[in-house]
C-alpha positions in Angstrom: -29.6 26.2 22.8 -30.5 27.5 26.3 -27.9 28.4 28.9 -29.0 25.4 30.9 -28.3 23.1 28.0 -24.9 24.7 27.4 -24.0 24.2 31.1 -25.0 20.5 30.8 -22.8 20.0 27.7 -19.7 21.5 29.5 -20.4 19.6 32.7 -20.5 16.4 30.6 -17.3 17.0 28.7 -15.5 18.0 32.0 -16.5 14.8 33.7 -15.3 12.7 30.7 -11.9 14.5 30.3 -8.9 13.1 32.2 -7.1 16.0 34.1 -3.6 16.8 32.9 -0.9 15.6 35.1 1.8 18.2 35.6 2.8 21.1 33.3 0.4 21.2 30.3 2.4 21.1 27.1 1.5 22.6 23.7 0.3 19.2 22.7 -2.1 19.1 25.7 -3.5 22.5 25.0 -4.0 21.7 21.3 -5.8 18.6 22.2 -8.1 20.6 24.6 -8.9 23.1 21.9 -9.6 20.4 19.4 -12.1 18.9 21.9 -13.7 22.3 22.7 -13.9 23.9 19.3 -16.7 21.6 17.9 -18.8 22.3 21.0 -18.4 26.0 20.7 -19.2 26.0 17.0 -22.4 24.1 17.7 -23.8 26.8 20.0 -26.0 29.3 18.1 -24.5 32.7 18.3 -24.5 36.0 16.4 -27.0 34.7 13.9 -26.9 37.8 11.7 -23.2 38.4 12.1 -19.9 36.6 11.4 -18.7 35.8 14.9 -18.8 32.5 16.9 -17.9 31.4 20.3 -14.6 29.7 19.4 -13.2 33.3 19.9 -13.5 32.5 23.7 -10.3 30.3 23.5 -8.9 30.6 20.0 -5.7 32.6 19.7 -6.6 36.1 18.6 -4.4 36.0 15.4 -5.9 32.7 14.4 -9.4 34.0 15.0 -8.8 37.1 13.0 -7.4 35.1 10.1 -10.5 32.9 10.0 -13.3 35.4 10.8 -11.8 38.7 9.6 -12.0 40.5 12.9 -11.2 40.0 16.6 -13.9 38.4 18.7 -16.0 41.2 20.3 -17.0 40.4 23.9 -20.6 41.5 24.2 -21.8 43.7 27.1 -24.8 42.6 29.1 -27.8 44.1 27.3 -30.6 46.0 29.2 -33.8 44.2 30.0 -35.6 46.5 27.6 -34.2 48.3 24.5 -34.0 51.9 25.5 -33.7 52.9 21.8 -37.4 52.1 21.2 -39.2 55.4 21.0 -42.4 55.8 23.0 -44.4 56.7 19.9 -42.8 53.9 17.8 -45.3 52.1 15.5 -46.2 48.5 16.3 -44.2 47.2 13.4 -41.0 49.1 14.4 -41.5 48.2 18.1 -41.9 44.5 17.2 -38.8 44.5 15.0 -36.6 46.3 17.6 -37.9 44.1 20.4 -37.0 41.0 18.3 -33.5 42.3 17.7 -33.0 43.1 21.4 -34.2 39.6 22.3 -31.6 38.1 19.9 -28.9 40.2 21.7 -30.1 38.9 25.1 -30.0 35.3 23.8 -26.5 35.8 22.3 -25.3 37.2 25.6 -26.9 34.3 27.6 -25.1 31.8 25.3 -21.8 33.7 25.6 -22.0 33.9 29.4 -22.9 30.2 29.7 -20.1 29.1 27.4 -17.6 31.3 29.2 -18.6 29.9 32.6 -18.4 26.3 31.2 -15.0 26.9 29.6 -13.5 28.4 32.7 -14.8 25.5 34.8 -13.5 23.0 32.3 -10.0 24.5 32.3 -9.8 25.0 36.0 -10.9 21.4 36.6 -8.6 19.8 33.9 -5.4 21.8 34.7 -3.8 22.2 38.1 -4.1 25.7 39.4 -0.3 25.8 39.9 0.1 26.6 36.2 -2.1 29.6 36.1 -2.2 30.9 39.7 -0.3 34.0 38.6 -3.6 35.3 37.2 -5.3 35.1 40.6 -6.3 38.5 42.1 -6.1 38.8 45.9 -9.6 40.5 45.9 -11.5 39.2 42.9 -9.7 35.8 42.7 -10.5 34.5 39.2 -13.8 36.3 38.7 -12.3 38.9 36.3 -10.2 36.3 34.5 -11.6 34.9 31.3 -11.1 31.5 29.7 -9.1 33.2 27.0 -6.8 34.7 29.7 -6.2 31.3 31.3 -5.4 29.4 28.1 -3.3 32.3 26.7 -1.3 32.3 29.9 -0.8 28.5 29.5 0.2 29.0 25.9 2.9 31.5 26.9 4.3 29.3 29.7 3.8 25.7 28.6 6.4 23.4 27.3 6.9 22.0 23.8 7.2 25.2 21.8 10.8 26.3 22.6 13.1 26.1 19.6 15.3 23.6 21.5 12.3 21.3 21.8 11.1 21.8 18.2 14.4 21.4 16.5 14.0 17.6 16.4 10.4 17.6 15.2 11.2 17.6 11.5 13.3 14.6 12.0 10.6 12.9 13.9 8.2 13.6 11.1 10.2 11.4 8.8 9.2 8.5 11.1 5.5 9.2 11.2 4.8 6.9 8.2 6.1 4.0 10.2 3.5 4.4 12.8 0.5 5.6 10.7 -2.4 3.2 10.4 -3.4 4.8 7.1 -2.9 7.8 4.8 -5.6 10.0 6.4 -4.0 9.5 9.8 -0.5 10.1 8.3 -1.7 13.4 6.7 -3.3 14.5 10.0 -0.1 13.9 12.0 2.0 15.7 9.4 -0.2 18.8 9.3 -0.6 18.8 13.1 3.2 18.9 13.4 3.4 21.7 10.8 0.9 23.7 12.9 3.0 23.1 16.0 6.1 24.4 14.2 4.2 27.5 13.1 3.2 28.1 16.7 6.8 27.9 17.7 7.8 30.4 15.0 9.7 27.7 13.1 7.3 27.4 10.1 7.6 24.4 7.7 6.4 24.9 4.1 4.1 22.5 2.3 7.0 21.7 0.0 8.9 20.4 3.0 5.9 18.3 3.9 5.7 17.0 0.4 9.4 16.0 0.4 9.1 14.1 3.6 5.9 12.3 2.6 7.1 11.4 -0.9 10.4 10.0 0.5 8.6 8.0 3.1 6.0 6.4 0.8 8.8 5.7 -1.8 10.9 3.9 0.7 8.0 1.8 2.1 6.8 0.8 -1.4 3.2 0.5 0.0 1.7 1.9 -3.3 4.4 1.1 -6.0 2.2 1.7 -9.0 0.8 5.0 -7.7 4.2 6.1 -6.6 5.7 5.4 -10.0 2.9 7.5 -11.6 3.5 10.3 -9.0 7.2 10.4 -9.6 6.6 10.7 -13.4 4.5 13.8 -12.9 5.8 17.2 -13.9 7.1 19.3 -11.0 4.2 21.8 -11.3 1.7 19.0 -10.7 3.5 17.7 -7.6 2.1 19.7 -4.7 1.1 18.8 -1.1 -2.6 19.3 -2.0 -2.3 17.0 -5.0 -0.3 14.4 -2.9 -3.1 14.2 -0.4 -5.7 13.7 -3.1 -3.7 11.0 -4.9 -2.6 9.0 -1.9 -6.0 9.2 -0.1 -7.5 7.6 -3.2 -4.8 5.0 -3.3 -5.4 4.3 0.4 -9.1 3.8 -0.2 -8.5 1.4 -3.1 -5.9 -0.5 -1.0 -8.4 -0.7 1.9 -11.0 -2.2 -0.4 -8.5 -4.7 -1.7 -7.5 -5.8 1.8 -11.1 -6.2 2.8 -11.8 -8.3 -0.3 -8.7 -10.5 0.4 -9.4 -10.9 4.1 -6.9 -8.4 5.5 -3.3 -7.4 5.2 -0.5 -5.3 6.7 -1.1 -1.7 7.7 1.2 1.1 6.5 3.6 0.7 9.4 4.3 -2.9 8.5 5.7 -2.0 5.1 7.5 1.0 6.6 9.0 -1.0 9.4 10.3 -3.5 6.9 12.0 -0.6 5.1 13.5 0.6 8.3 14.7 -2.9 9.1 16.4 -3.1 5.7 18.2 0.2 6.4 19.5 -1.1 9.7 17.1 0.9 11.8 16.6 0.1 15.4 13.1 1.6 15.9 11.3 -1.7 16.0 10.2 -3.2 19.3 11.0 -6.8 20.3 7.5 -8.0 19.4 7.7 -6.6 15.9 11.2 -8.1 15.4 9.9 -11.5 16.5 7.0 -11.2 14.1 9.2 -10.3 11.2 11.6 -13.1 12.0 8.8 -15.5 11.9 7.6 -14.2 8.6 11.2 -14.4 7.2 11.5 -18.0 8.5 8.3 -19.0 6.9 9.4 -17.5 3.6 12.8 -19.2 3.8 11.1 -22.6 4.5 8.7 -22.1 1.6 11.6 -21.2 -0.7 13.6 -24.3 0.5 10.6 -26.6 -0.1 10.0 -25.1 -3.5 13.7 -25.5 -4.5 13.6 -29.2 -3.4 10.4 -29.8 -5.3 11.9 -28.2 -8.4 15.1 -30.3 -8.1 13.0 -33.5 -7.9 10.9 -32.5 -10.9 14.1 -31.7 -12.9 15.6 -35.1 -11.9 12.4 -36.9 -13.0 12.5 -35.0 -16.4 16.1 -36.0 -16.9 15.3 -39.7 -16.2 12.3 -39.6 -18.5 14.5 -38.1 -21.3 17.0 -40.9 -20.9 14.3 -43.5 -21.1 12.8 -41.9 -24.2 16.2 -41.9 -25.9 16.6 -45.6 -25.1 13.1 -46.5 -26.4 13.8 -44.5 -29.6 17.0 -46.4 -30.2 15.3 -49.8 -29.5 12.5 -48.9 -32.0 15.1 -48.0 -34.7 16.9 -51.3 -34.2 13.7 -53.3 -34.4 12.7 -51.5 -37.5 16.1 -52.3 -39.1 15.7 -56.0 -38.2 12.2 -56.1 -39.6 13.4 -54.6 -42.9 16.4 -57.0 -43.1 14.1 -60.0 -42.4 11.7 -58.9 -45.1 14.5 -58.5 -47.6 15.9 -61.9 -46.8 12.5 -63.5 -47.1 11.9 -61.8 -50.5 15.3 -63.1 -51.6 14.6 -66.7 -50.5 11.2 -66.7 -52.1 12.7 -65.4 -55.3 15.5 -67.9 -55.2 13.1 -70.8 -54.5 10.9 -69.8 -57.5 14.0 -69.6 -59.7 15.2 -73.0 -58.5 11.8 -74.5 -59.4 11.6 -72.9 -62.8 15.2 -72.4 -63.9 18.3 -74.4 -64.3 21.8 -73.6 -63.1 22.6 -72.2 -66.6 20.0 -69.5 -66.1 22.0 -67.9 -63.2 25.0 -65.6 -63.5 28.2 -66.9 -61.9 29.7 -64.1 -59.8 26.4 -62.2 -60.1 24.9 -60.2 -57.2 21.9 -58.1 -56.3 21.6 -55.9 -53.1 18.0 -57.0 -52.7 18.1 -60.7 -53.8 21.6 -61.8 -53.0 24.1 -63.9 -54.9 21.9 -66.2 -57.0 20.6 -64.0 -59.7 19.9 -64.3 -63.4 22.4 -63.5 -66.1 20.7 -60.2 -66.7 20.0 -59.5 -63.1 22.2 -57.1 -61.0 21.7 -54.4 -58.4 21.4 -51.8 -61.1 18.9 -53.8 -63.2 16.8 -55.2 -60.4 13.1 -54.8 -61.1 11.9 -55.7 -57.6 14.0 -53.5 -55.3 13.6 -53.6 -51.5 13.5 -50.5 -49.4 17.0 -49.0 -49.1 18.2 -50.8 -52.3 21.7 -49.8 -53.4 22.1 -49.8 -57.2 25.9 -49.8 -57.1 26.2 -52.9 -54.8 28.3 -55.8 -56.2 29.5 -59.1 -55.0 32.9 -57.6 -54.0 31.1 -54.6 -52.3 27.7 -55.7 -51.1 27.2 -52.5 -49.2 25.5 -54.5 -46.4 23.0 -56.0 -48.9 21.4 -59.4 -48.9 23.5 -62.5 -48.2 21.0 -65.0 -49.7 22.4 -68.0 -51.6 26.0 -67.0 -51.0 28.3 -69.8 -52.2 25.7 -71.4 -54.5 28.2 -71.4 -57.4 31.2 -72.8 -55.6 
């Protein structure tokens, strides 16, 4: 990347960045660094070494932790490498000239990036906040971009212990405003880095405790949360939490896309806050939740009314079925009695035609055939018994048997 291209990149990002109004805070400077780091990393530099141009604005301790050594600011190389001997062979001369050309290209990239960064910072941040660096003679010509942003780091707001003391409590509410798990993780780790910059470090275990409590209260991923809670303590780390819940977020996102949408994380979390008597919901969210609850209540009322009507219908049908069953039993009994009476009449008629009075037993009785029976015919000796016949029935105890020909012998 040529110096001209580097200058164009920084001119473009400067034009697109809104200047900071007032005292730049730690959050402002962090946002600026997050914007500039990718640009600096994309510029080819120190091809055969380990350094890169983020060292121009990255805090020294952070740069050393990432790249093993402090960023070395290169000196302007000579136009020609003085170390090339006059009698150097063509091969040696070509190699040394190529190495020197690389140094010249590295310095050109370094100088262009440094100029672009200084111009960006001076345009984006009011001079009021770094004017202490101004020299009466050289002005800002001897001041580097690293000097400016380090001065702002030391004097900006947002990192004093009195300002950071409430941050862990605020982190407990991040889940309520997160659109998804990736955004939630980013917000938590950004806050963790801020606490570290303010010398109030928060451990990953503390992050894990806050995140686990938030997702458990919101019940956004009930099955995954149950499985997570059942894990052994050794398998419950912040790194593992991120893997598990990122996967759950992806699966839930697919489900919501397939079903046509659904509530984001904050909807479930806000509902949990509302149940706990929280007051962090705005008026619009309250109205939306009230409407949801009203719709649920109306649906429940309509369902209860419908169930009551169905139950009433079932009770009515049961009563009708019992009445029909009783009527069928009565009709069946009447049919049986009529059949028995008809059999008795037919039998008596046949006997009248073929027998005389002397062939019948006075005081005789048969449950099936009635009072006019033969001398050897009784309930117990009957050879043509009707259904339900009682063998022990007599004239004095008919047991609700046939009444055919009663009084024939009087």
